[in-house]
C-alpha positions, 0 to 999 in steps of 0.5 A, spaced: 500 500 500 502 507 498 501 511 504 503 519 506 505 522 512 503 528 515 507 531 521 503 537 525 506 542 529 509 549 529 515 547 533 517 542 527 516 548 522 520 553 526 526 548 527 525 548 535 524 540 535 526 535 530 521 531 526 523 524 529 516 521 528 515 521 521 522 518 520 520 512 525 513 511 521 516 511 514 522 506 516 517 501 519 512 502 514 517 501 509 520 495 512 512 492 513 512 492 505 508 499 504 511 505 500 511 512 503 510 517 497 510 523 501 511 526 507 509 533 509 511 537 515 506 543 517 504 548 522 498 549 527 493 552 522 487 549 521 486 551 514 493 548 512 492 541 516 485 540 512 487 542 505 494 537 506 489 532 509 485 532 503 490 532 498 493 526 501 487 522 501 486 523 494 493 520 492 494 515 497 491 508 500 492 510 507 495 516 511 498 517 518 497 524 521 502 525 528 501 531 532 496 536 535 492 531 539 493 535 546 489 539 550 492 546 549 490 551 545 495 550 539 493 543 538 488 543 533 488 537 529 481 534 531 478 541 529 481 541 523 479 534 521 472 535 523 471 541 519 475 538 513 472 531 513 465 534 515 466 529 521 463 534 527 467 532 534 463 528 539 464 527 546 467 520 547 465 517 554 470 512 555 476 517 554 473 522 558 472 517 564 479 516 564 481 523 564 476 524 570 480 519 574 487 522 573 489 527 578 491 532 573 484 533 571 482 537 578 487 542 576 486 542 569 479 541 567 481 543 559 483 536 559 476 534 557 478 537 550 482 530 549 475 526 549 472 530 543 474 527 537 471 527 530 465 523 529 466 516 527 473 515 530 475 508 532 480 509 538 486 505 537 488 504 544 482 504 549 483 506 556 489 511 555 488 519 555 491 520 548 489 514 545 490 515 538 484 514 533 483 511 526 478 514 521 475 511 515 474 516 509 472 514 502 474 507 504 481 509 506 484 509 513 487 515 516 491 514 523 491 520 528 497 519 533 500 523 538 506 527 536 510 525 543 515 520 540 514 515 545 507 515 545 507 515 537 512 509 536 508 505 541 501 506 537 505 505 530 508 498 532 502 495 536 496 498 532 497 501 526 502 496 522 498 490 524 491 494 522 494 495 515 497 488 514 489 486 514 486 492 511 483 491 504 486 486 499 493 486 503 497 488 497 503 489 500 510 486 497 515 482 501 521 487 503 528 486 505 533 491 506 540 492 509 544 498 510 552 498 509 556 503 512 562 506 508 568 510 510 573 513 506 569 514 499 565 520 497 558 519 496 559 521 488 564 516 487 560 510 491 554 512 486 559 511 480 562 505 482 555 502 483 551 505 477 552 499 472 550 494 477 544 499 479 542 500 472 542 492 470 537 490 476 531 493 476 528 489 482 532 492 487 533 500 489 540 503 492 540 509 496 546 513 498 545 517 505 551 522 507 552 521 515 557 526 517 564 523 515 560 516 513 556 514 507 550 509 508 548 505 502 541 502 503 540 496 499 532 494 498 529 489 494 521 488 493 519 481 491 512 477 491 515 471 494 520 469 499 524 465 495 525 471 489 526 476 494 532 472 498 535 471 491 535 478 489 537 480 495 543 475 496 546 477 489 545 485 491 549 484 497 554 480 494 555 485 489 556 491 493 561 487 498 565 486 492 565 493 489 566 497 496 570 492 499 573 494 506 571 501 505 564 497 508 565 497 516 559 495 518 552 492 516 549 491 523 548 498 526 555 499 529 559 505 529 566 505 528 567 507 535 564 500 537 568 496 532 574 499 534 573 497 541 570 490 540 577 489 536 581 492 541 577 488 547 578 481 543 585 482 541 586 484 549 590 490 547 590 497 549 590 504 545 593 511 547 592 517 543 596 523 541 592 529 538 593 536 535 588 539 530 582 534 533 583 537 540 581 531 543 575 529 538 578 523 537 578 521 544 571 523 545 569 518 540 572 513 543 569 514 550 562 514 547 562 507 548 560 504 555 566 500 557 572 503 553 576 504 559 577 496 558 582 498 552 583 506 552 588 508 557 588 516 555 590 521 550 594 527 550 592 533 546 599 537 545 596 543 541 603 547 541 610 545 539 612 546 546 607 540 549 609 536 543 616 536 545 615 536 553 609 530 553 610 526 547 618 527 546 618 530 539 625 532 537 626 540 536 630 538 529 624 534 527 619 540 528 624 545 524 626 540 518 619 537 517 614 542 521 609 540 526 604 537 520 608 532 517 609 524 517 615 525 521 612 529 527 606 524 527 611 518 528 614 521 534 607 523 537 605 516 536 611 513 539 611 518 545 604 517 546 605 509 546 611 510 551 608 515 556 601 511 557 604 504 556 599 502 551 600 496 546 598 501 540 598 509 539 595 513 534 597 520 533 593 526 528 596 533 527 594 537 521 591 544 519 584 545 520 583 552 517 581 557 515 588 559 516 595 556 517 595 553 510 601 554 505 602 552 498 606 546 500 601 544 506 594 547 504 588 547 509 586 540 510 593 537 510 592 532 516 598 527 518 597 520 522 601 515 525 600 508 528 605 505 533 605 498 536 611 494 539 614 492 532 613 498 527 610 505 526 607 507 520 605 514 517 600 517 512 598 524 510 591 526 507 588 532 505 580 533 507 576 538 504 571 543 508 571 548 513 574 547 520 569 543 523 568 538 517 576 537 517 576 536 524 570 531 524 573 527 518 580 527 521 577 524 527 573 519 524 579 517 519 583 516 525 578 511 528 578 507 521 585 507 521 585 503 527 580 499 525 584 497 519 590 496 523 587 491 527 583 487 522 590 487 518 587 491 512 590 496 507 590 503 509 586 509 505 590 512 500 587 519 499 582 523 503 576 527 500 
């Protein structure tokens, strides 16, 4: 079935609150075999709500509406629906009785508003104050859900999706989807690498979604039978893995931080960091993982050359001959961090995040890394595009990816982006 989603609220259109409910609804409906043709975010204006709802009803097989069901004066969904669909609001006694039993009703009699719903409304979850409801209009189901995320999610999973599964002729296809998290390749290059394969198979759909310094590649296959869907999906999965190779770092919903941490823990190794241009951002990423104290000993943020020499034992001659942003300095920083912290492994990063500080030989975005273990120390130099924040983010995430590759015995990246 083809559906549309309407999210209502001035807090959404003003940007004060992120519209997470539409994302949640779309992803779960899609996984259930439905297609979402459009998603709209509109403010608390009854005329706008009514016209948006009518347009969606004309185009879609079902509509999901979130928000505007509360008791305050700006919650106008029910009034707008009643006017637009000619369904006058009536008092629903079962809801009103529940409201009267609450302690809040004595202080806020305006809560009675929650019990006035458009005529013909079917309560989705009887016994709740904000229970959500369904209207059938022109033979199509319209689901009205609260805008509070946890309330909406519960009704979506427990009531809406099961109800749609038994609606009408139940013409939903089987869907299988996987997200491949990719690091080290820009989105346009990934799309170019997969373009021939994508064009050769009309049974699958590939999506590309930049996420900070990563790119998430989605593979979606729809089929009329389990065997057909599984066959097409397996072919697509194998092809994507062969083309993108070790740039795919995850298929199970893990982060780079999780993967690096798991590998360090499995190999019973500890790690230390020496940071300059990232200013501790890399350490921050590693310590977002619960239990990171099992393997992360600490980091040294040596921003000045003086601290590089004092804390990391970088030689004055190295700084004079090669500069603070160089493979040679990065190597001494990594060795110094490893020795200072007593770690099995150390990673260093030093670079020019900008907007100033660049030269023709070392432009803004030049970043050097080094990894030192008990046997050797390897250094790399990359160039990242973007503003200061982007360069720092790419540098920190590249550091994590270099650790992943080192721990997994993979080749290092050959270039920045």
